[in-house]
LOVOLO-166293 format. One record per residue: x, y, z of N, C-alpha, C in turn; residue in three letters. Coordinates in steps of 0.001 Angstrom, whole numbers, plus 500000, padded with zeros to 6 digits. Last residue first. Layout:
N
XYZXYZXYZALA;...
% end
This chain:
372
543049502073502449544126503363502589545254503449502150GLN;542716499940501576541877500974500898542690502672501143THR;543506498238503407543893498051502068544044499169501198LYS;542019498934505616543450499116505551544231498837504368ASP;539528497584505070539437499135505254541523499397505280LEU;540102494816504836539995495829503478540074496739503857GLU;540621494641507686541901494129506580541618494940505605LYS;537993495246509068539077495939509089540710495496507759GLU;535287494369506766536519493824507764537754494929508112PRO;532999496988506473533599496037506091534779495707506931LYS;529492496328508066530662497020507677531874496210507704PRO;526626495298506878527924494755507356529272495516507125ALA;524731496283504675523954495381506369525192495148507185GLU;524639499226503295525413497723503581525203497447505047SER;521633500263501585522603500410503190523329498696503383HIS;520820498868499279520716500617499620521554501044500788ASP;522799497179497352522178497471498535522258498861499117GLU;523330495053494424522976496517495201522854496240496256TYR;523561492664493325524613492929494322524514494248495262ASP;521299492273492040521544491478492646522561491778493710PHE;522329494014489856521473494246490182521331493706491539MET;524938492935489012525168494615489367523775494444490341VAL;524269490603487708524994490495488383525082491967489686LYS;522721491445485806522068491221486336522697490878487681PHE;523502493588483313523359494278484603522648493357485749ASP;523178492780480920524343492777481434524451493181482946GLY;521013493140479355521653494163479352523210494342480103LYS;519672490673480024519872491031478618520834492225478612LEU;519738490818482957520159489721482224520537490397480908THR;517812493331483073518854492996483438519754492034482993ALA;515299492267481648516073492788481131517354493185481596LEU;515016489956483822515256489809481948515727490645481544LEU;513752491742485856515490490598486051515925490329484336THR;511770493110485140513187493533485027514208493058485104PRO;510282490964484277510327491602482866511626492578483587LEU;509570489568486575510560488454485636511076489485484601GLY;508814490474488706510054489981488815510350489770487619LEU;506319491455487710506955492790488487508743491991488956CYS;505359488801486481505189490268485777506325491084486425SER;505056487338489371505695486935487878506207487965486866PRO;503350489260491041504710489117491222505571488552489944VAL;501035489434489270501933490647489618503376490395489797LEU;499314487169489368499568487570488372500816488875488243TYR;498918486592492099499236485515491204499724485788489646LEU;498478489095493273499643488700493399500122487312492211LEU;495567489032493016496406489720491979497778489619492080ALA;493808486141493106494369486835493926495558487623492949PRO;489953486797491799491299486291491497492357486736492375GLN;486847485545491170487723486320492288489142485957492277ALA;485308485130488181485799484433489885486786485645490130HIS;484869485395485529483749485445486700484158485023488159LYS;486737484774483648486331483806484599485004484090485570PHE;486715487486482911486544486485481849486156485045481939PHE;487365489391484816486084489214484089485930488405483219HIS;489646488380485614488646488270486526487263488059485970LEU;491540488431483849490972487191484106490182487283484820ILE;491559491457483405491102490337482415490632489114482607PHE;492810491934485671491350492135485645490572491885484421MET;495265490804485591494458490430486479492839490771486008THR;496141492149483248496004490687483102494943489806484179VAL;496292494531484748495653494506483697495033492892483076GLY;498288493779486150497215494319487026495887494290485943LEU;500746493506484775499964492292485633498756492718486046GLY;501140495773483016500515494711482499499867493692483629LEU;501684497421485295500524497816485105499775496447484045CYS;504021496012486516503024495963487044501791496150486390TYR;505495496691484164505345495236484458503838494967485237ALA;505974499366484453505125498389483070504631497246483337VAL;507621499235486546506399500110486478505282499329485371PHE;509653497785485797509080497369487226507605497735486875GLY;510385499848483635510316498270483644509446497626484376ALA;511148501893485562509989501859484373509899500656483883TYR;513456500721486807512223501520487476510966501307486634PHE;515230500622484543514603499445485675513177499652486587TYR;515509502656483374515108501878482871514586500705483523VAL;515865505816483747515515504910485329514949504025484406THR;518423507311482146517511506484481939517211505858483012SER;521285508042482832520433509064482376519343508494482255ARG;522875506546485253522736506747483965521821507684483637ARG;523743506064488058523906507362487455524080507243485893LYS;522951503452489464523981503665488205524271504632487836LEU;521188504335491570522895504382492027523945504149490992SER;518887504923490189519286506209490963521252505866490744MET;518453502299490113518852502831489210519555504064489098ASP;518055501934492713518975500877492180519580501759490795PHE;515777503403492888516851503519493709518114502724492927ARG;513964501925490997513830502915490989515733503903492074LEU;513707499347492590514676499440491190514777500576490936LEU;512381499954495036514102499755495194514559499730493632LEU;510105500512493679510624501782494146512174500942494882ALA;509499498118493283509655498899492376510375500087492726ILE;509094496937496033509863496351494890510342497324493846PHE;506594498533496895508224498716497569509424497992496483ILE;504866497594495304505248499215495025506230499166495541GLY;503839494818495755504864495106494351505578496816494332PRO;503001495973498054503829494831498303504579494726497002ILE;500871498133497676502177498201498720503308497587498542VAL;499017496806495930499603498108495711501066498019496217ILE;497894494346497234498340494586496032499213495629495192ASP;497585495614499841498452494704499692499085494542498417GLY;495098497054499323495915497646499196497253496838499189LEU;492511495383497140493484495644498607494517495983498266GLY;489923496793495679491629496223495403492114496540496127LEU;486887496457493803487656496743494931489062496020494925MET;483546497957492981484766496874492717485667497530493830ALA;480410498289494512481852498771493988482568497465493457PHE;477614499529494018477759498719493145479610498665493319ASN;476814502203495132476940501402496115477196499741495626LYS;476557505934494715476592504774494137476750503769495114ALA;476354508764495198475479507819496013475594506470495710ASP;477366510216493081478490509787494189477714508823495245LEU;475513508329490489476352509643491056477324509104492330GLY;474229506325489637473400506773490778474466507746491679ASN;475027505729486940473621505890487401473193506634488237VAL;477447506110486988477059506649485991475565506888486092LEU;478524504086488918478476505711489400477833506503488782LEU;478158501751489571476927502469488948477195503593489327ASP;480495500564490180480169500519488952478990501332488505GLN;482939502523492556481429502067492276481517501800490933PRO;486030501620494042484951501991493135483648501562492232PHE;488253501408496708486975500919496088486339501665494806VAL;491160499959498291490380501128497287489221500335496546LEU;491248498875501707491165498817500457490686499971499364LYS;491468499495504158492517498451503749492323498580502355ILE;489825501214505757490184501676504756491341500870504145PRO;487533498943507074488480499802507493488949500338505881ALA;485806496341508196485308498088507913486592498815507950GLU;486078493128507572486976494083508013486522495509507139PHE;484236491357506376483864491732507681484867492978508066SER;485831490520504177484289491196503791483758491931505310LYS;487970489740504857487843491134503899486319491953503898ALA;487264487565506481488135488548506926487854489803505970VAL;486692485970504342485606486343505292485859487183506014THR;488104485660502548487617486807501829486545486852503086VAL;490038484856504292491078485868503518489319486587502815MET;489338481898504202489442482773505531489878484080505055VAL;488389480091502498487454481127502619487994482115503757ASN;491131478331501123490216478190502211489451479729501539THR;492336478344498241492583477190499267491504477189500395GLY;491989480824496927492116479485496805491649478460497355PHE;493277482763499083492170482780498313491443481500497755VAL;495267481505500397494660481942500983493243482573500473TRP;497325480395498241496836479399499357495167480240499978PHE;497937482805496738497071481846496282496324480831497033ILE;499374484195498756497821484822498222497197483931497556ASP;501045482834499416500433483108500547499090483476499784TYR;502823482553496872502002481250497371501195481404498788ILE;503692485359497024502726484868495681502112483480496019PHE;504912485865499066503363486318499437502666485627497897LEU;507516484389498369506631483900499477505194484383499554GLY;507944486537496406507859484727496024507109483848497074GLY;508497488648497333507355488751496476507038486790496321LEU;510497488030499228509372488488499735508071488178498966LEU;512401487347497561512305486197498777510582486378499123ILE;512970489212495703512300488035495176511815487388496528CYS;513788491070497711512598491451497130511740490223496608GLY;516240490162498225515046490123499365513744490298498915THR;517462490766495931517118489280496491516213489500497626SER;517424493552496228516793492629495119516346491628495547VAL;517707494900499386518335494115498198517121493425497212LYS;516027496455501100517282496710500914518338496122499922ASN;513066497926501045513566496642500977515277497076500483LEU;510799499864503182512592499802502561512991498360502656SER;508219502149503730508796500487503718509957500436502725LEU;507806504376502718508497504314504030509241503023504264LEU;506606504760500502507659505754500517508544505228501635GLU;505030502281500319506050502480499031507359503386499540VAL;503258503845502260503871502543502492504792502665501526GLY;502237506466501456503433506434502844504047504786502954ASN;501257505157499498501896506210499467502845505956500087ILE;498636504154501250499351503082500075501230504033499911ALA;497869505766502570498247504530503273498717504003502189PHE;496552507554500921497623508085501511498523506887502245ALA;494368505780499615495756506352498711497041506586499587ILE;492822505427501816493492504316500954494567504695500451GLY;492081508065502302492874507302503373493726506385502541PHE;490941508133499904491874509071499878492635508644501310LEU;488409506106499793489789506013499019490762507027499151ASN;487096506608501919488073505587502118489272505549501012ASN;486266509286501135486987509303502025487707508291502362ALA;484484508134498776485698508758498274486943509066499561LEU;482814506551500271483829505701499590485024506766498788TRP;481899507354503291481987507205502120482823506801501284HIS;481422507137506139482280506103505899481787505852504208LYS;480235509150507460479067508706506190480046507571505770LYS;481679509748509919480514509895509744479722509475508930TRP;484504508825509295483231508572510456482223508407510478LEU;484774510687506998484994509213506711484280508194507982TYR;484422513043508773483672512505507175483805510959507124TRP;486649512832509789485468513327510349484441512562509188VAL;488797512956507804488407511987509056487223511996509141GLY;488330515441506705488141514254505809488194513136506937ILE;489132516755508933487910517437508442487339516348507668ILE;492191516227509223490716515992509868489145516051509689GLY;492575517743506910492622516120507062491889515599508161CYS;492645520361508003491933519939506766491571518171506811VAL;494438520152510192493118520317510376491824519670509204VAL;496879519975508803495916518399509926494565518947510019LEU;496932521970507099496712520734506849496260519616507604SER;497295523740509632496310523696508741495840522529507905VAL;499717522771510643498405522641511480497145522899510485ILE;501410523272508581501110522035508918500136521752509757ASP;501273526234508808500682524967507644500562524026507829LYS;502305526493511134501061526614511133500382526101509819ARG;504800523902512271504431525285511703503081525206511445ASP;506993521808513928506104521742513023505605523219512859PHE;509329518983515147509170520747514727508020520821513858GLU;509567517029517692508780517275516651508681518591516346TYR;510255514621519989511008515864519085510714516086518176ASN;509606512452522819509001513308521099509655514422521118VAL;511372511699524117510146510917524051509738511252522325VAL;514690511754524669513543512630524343512434511470523998ASP;515961511664528732516131511442527077514916511545526521GLU;517826511616531586516750512153530754517193511866529083LYS;519757510475532664518893509550532166517953509923531415LYS;521461512700533641521989511859532569521125510718532193ASP;518338514024534771519678514436534681520494513415533254GLY;515511512440534390516086513473535205517549513341534778LYS;512873511003532386513764510893532998514378512136533637GLY;511205512167528884511377511518530184512624511359530907GLN;510013514724526974511009513833527439511042512924529197THR;508837516298524162508404515384525477509855514561525842LEU;508476519164522475509657518173522826509093517853523829ILE;507842520896519551506976519923520415508389519076521227PHE;508175524025517912509385522857518771508295522073519541HIS;506965526005515362507021525446516816507862524480516930TYR;506801529359513404507199527101513713507132527140515074GLU;504297530134511350504958530668512602505553529025513102MET;503137532458508757503681531332509277504332531816510876ASN;500775534020507346501679534368508444501940532854509089PRO;501187533536503960500658533320504946501345533430506437PHE;503070534286501372501839535618502318501559535201503908SER;504275532143500578504758532959501760504095534178502029ALA;501608529675500479502841530448499482503059531163501021GLY;499366527897500247499475528892501009500412529708501011LEU;500688525437498331499404526330498263499179527752499109LEU;502954524482499540502884525547498332501886526407498242LYS;502189523147501815503030524342501784503294525187500853ASN;499716521692500875499800522930501304500722523911501581PHE;501811519942499899500797520382498887500601521867499346ILE;503082519162502239504165519804501153503080520436500498PRO;501081517749503483501400518312503903502386519532502983GLY;500036515620502406499055516691501725500235517985502811ALA;501135513393503529501218513590502190500862514830501821ILE;500583513516506196502066513543505546502246513875504290HIS;497825513660506568498418514986506920500383514957505897THR;497398510925505813497084511753504691498109512991504998LEU;498198509994508101498967509309506934498487510660505787ALA;496959511069510351498209511402510121498716511137508488LEU;494130510002509309494283511410509253496156511695509174VAL;494808507199509203494210507999508510494438509102508278GLY;495033506588512378496377506591511435496169507339510006LEU;492544507912513416493672508668513722494861508208512460PHE;490913505854511704490887507429511825491884508188512090PHE;491952503434512840492149503774511219491944505399511020PHE;491157503690515245492311503630514955492212503983513576TYR;488216503712514941488896504743515793490297504979515681ALA;487788501225513386487273502461512444487663503744513423THR;488269499331515118489244499306513996488869500824513404LEU;486204499662517018487684499632517474488385499803516419LEU;483994498995515160483644500305516284485227500451516518LEU;484392496311514547484928497524513521484586498762514219ASN;483664495130517016485471494926516668485808495738515386ILE;481653495611517198482348496211518134483939496217517682HIS;480648494238515263480031495537515064481114496011515931GLU;480962491705515619481749492167514401481530493884514576LYS;481634490197518516480865490848517702481727491749516873SER;484244487339518393483665488580518911482662489538518148PHE;484303484788516884484345484832518337483519486248518652ILE;485106485732514312483913484239514948483870484515516202GLN;486829487479514596485606487752513870484722486956514134PHE;488924485991515721488572487021516261487130487335515866VAL;489462484340513109489205483658514720488446485153515540ILE;490661486432511638489923485374511384488578484872512493TYR;492746487218512992491834488043512764490347487275512746ILE;494159484764512707494207485152514047493125485815513723GLY;494755484467509936493834483553510753493614484122512128PHE;496319486845509861495151486667509387494074485992509496LEU;498844486287511304497704487633511650496431487336510948ALA;499517483880510074498856483880511242498232484971511548CYS;499899485026507244499280484037507391498556483803509211SER;502095486783508311501183487403507675499644486175507800ALA;504271484820509188503582486061509771502132486189509935ILE;504772483886506561504120482893507441503401483706508727ILE;505619485916505430504268485476504629503632484179505930PRO;507903486422506791506572487523506550505349486962505936PHE;509802484897506732509028484679507684507907485603507118MET;511713485609504299511024484572504164509696484288505403ALA;512130488228505464511289488472504026510636487010503845ALA;513840487822507270512314488236507687511496488572506199ASP;515948486453505931515194485743507154513947486596507155ARG;516920488957504887516478487640503679515640486943504963HIS;515162491950506092516447490755505930515986489750505144SER;514602495037505634514136493634505947514937492728505143MET;515479498104508041515195497265506229515076496225506866THR;515377501010508686515082499584509279514809498847507821GLU;518498503249509063517496502439508387517060501045509024PRO;519958505178511345519786503822510842518700503503510555THR;520738508847510469519778507728511051519820506391510400GLU;522243510153509194523016509395510092521738508570510794GLY;521074512382507610520811512388509319521625511205510257SER;521551511701505434522399512593505502521906512938506865GLU;520051509193505314521915509030504939522506510130505501LYS;517689509834505200517833509131506446519686509026505957GLN;517709511584502664517201512271504105517889511368505568GLN;517555509581500946518552510392501082518633511101501869LYS;515175508296501715516410507635501712517618508247501981GLN;513314509965500726513369509596502090514801508914502280PHE;513855510019498015513943511232498818514248511057500236THR;512982507808497299514192508396497202514911509376498081VAL;510312507851498178511339506876498873512623507064498467SER;509426509447496117509335509998498018510231508959498510ARG;509205507653493919509921508966494029510547509678495220PHE;507312506164495044508682505340495022509950506668494490SER;505033506986495447505700506918496695506962506478496398GLY;504233507630492816504368509066493475505524508574494766ILE;503999505346491711504966506128491120505419507175491850TYR;502269504111493645503411503199493338504317504298492555ILE;499811505829493605500729505488494638502065505016494651PRO;499064505226490770499318506544491337500754506577492383LEU;498195502632490447499461503198489741500065504160490429ILE;495945502450491676496709501760492226498216502011491518ALA;494590504441490159494147504576491632495638503901492185MET;494162503152487436494825504591487956495191505193489357LEU;492541500906488175494029500938487874494790502229487786PHE;490121502335489424490959501217490377492479501091489663LEU;489057503272486770490050504271487844490380503348489059SER;489310501084485180489739502098484600490453503088485922ILE;486785499675486655488157499124485977489396499977486275TYR;484757501806486142485212501228487631486676500442487448ALA;484374502105483567484874503192484292485574502811485744VAL;483834499374482888484951500281482545485277501251483189ALA;481450499382484586481988498088484671483832499057484307MET;479808501123482956480016501155484448481534500357484807GLY;479426499906480486480161501354480960480641501655482063GLU;478042497822480837479622497636480098480317499131480645PRO;476503497913484262476833497897482834478280497832482065THR;475926495359486643476688496145485909476724496525484551ALA;473041494114488632473726494343487269474726495128487091PRO;473245493360491420472865494629490940473556494354489429ILE;472135491458494051472586491184492358471846492393492035ARG;473444492648497283472113492143496564473225491958494752VAL;474230492161500741474420492341498788473575491898498476THR;475138493699503918473598493349503090474691493195501284GLU;476549495042506021476977493417505397475966493025504173ASN;473939497018506952475050496156507001475345494883506303VAL;472189498196504110472495497960505606473522497421505463SER;473122500327501917471773500098502594471451499754504175ALA;475172499449500448475560499953502115474159500404502442ASN;476002496479499242474805497345499392475204498367500670ASN;478736495846497091477877495866498678476882496604498399GLU;479485492886495318478945494005495011478288493975496693VAL;482482491602493526481549491730494611480926492801494552GLU;482846490565490299483277491932491290482176491891492544ILE;482086488985487982482703488466489232483211489503490243GLY;479977489817486525481498490066485985482632489517487064SER;477535489310487610477944488499486298479557488749486186PRO;477885489977491155477942490321489731478268489425488699LEU;476531487889493648477893488725493184477568488975491683VAL;475363487412497383475015487424495569476154488274495002GLN;475317485338499889476161486708499203475845486231497837GLU;474122483221501134473932484485501619474508485806500687SER;475717481411499898474411481244499488473712482796499627ALA;479324481769499741477937481820500494476626481867499762THR;481333482690498208480872481570498142479649480948498698ASP;482137485729498084482122484827498811481844483975498178ALA;485230487737497295484170487508497028483692486218498193MET;487144490770496371487112489621497140485780488958497313ASP;489020492281494463488145491839494408487557490590495024ALA;492447491155494607491420491663494145490161491356494317PHE;493054490376498679493207490226497234492280491044496336HIS;495126490953501418494006491235500715494242490697498934GLN;
% end
């Protein structure tokens, strides 16, 4: 996804600012609606804050998640150098495949299936984020009760767990509330419900998706840097898919909120990929900072500030040239450049690139004998 996807066809009209306008009065209808400077400022600032919030929260949650994995002895799923190099190719095939599907089949029927899928996925993602909040809000006076759901398959020695999940009544309350939000999204497709799901997806993505090494992150971001530029500037595939795909895979904010209130329909938008992909790299920098056991998390904040600067430049270029921009074109150089430059100046460059969250291979027996 790229920031503020636009179409260049005659059937679509766009704002003078270059932000795509969607009119929800009819399906996929777009109209030319002037955006006031105040409305544009509110939309840009809101998208900016909604983008950096999941990265900040998700990064610290990733530290807790990694600790829980290590304590439980669970083998983490991490991305290798080969996986990172292949990811842009796989993503390109998937993007083009979705484009072909939308060309062949009815867009309404496809989006009906997508809506049902993202309803369940969004409710679960939002529940995962809201669970700790409800746990604190309900307090100790709440008549809580714990439950344990186990589903097994096979008999005797072949018996194994399919589902082994522990939960309590507070989790049920959280699930019900998030389910109501999901029904609201199904019923109205309101932009607020879309953003709640989108922010939940982004936080979960930054928390749960893991890069093991900084070098892996460099390969991934470098590949997606080329991917984003090609599919945005080179073809209309990404634009077509973005316009056709009705799902909470992007954050939106109306530029006419000051005029039309919550019923506003003139949206600026930011794809979740432009949040999660740099976010998992910034989360890795935070875990690297933690491994150094220093007082300050300097590399995390360097990456975080770099993301803020890159996103700010994206918005400025978008407004100045009045044309849609691939956000990774500006985010990747800033998110990679500033932390590595700082590490070079502080003498931590080798340490940064040698760091691993989890060792990919056990030490040879000879090395183990020497350490004993």
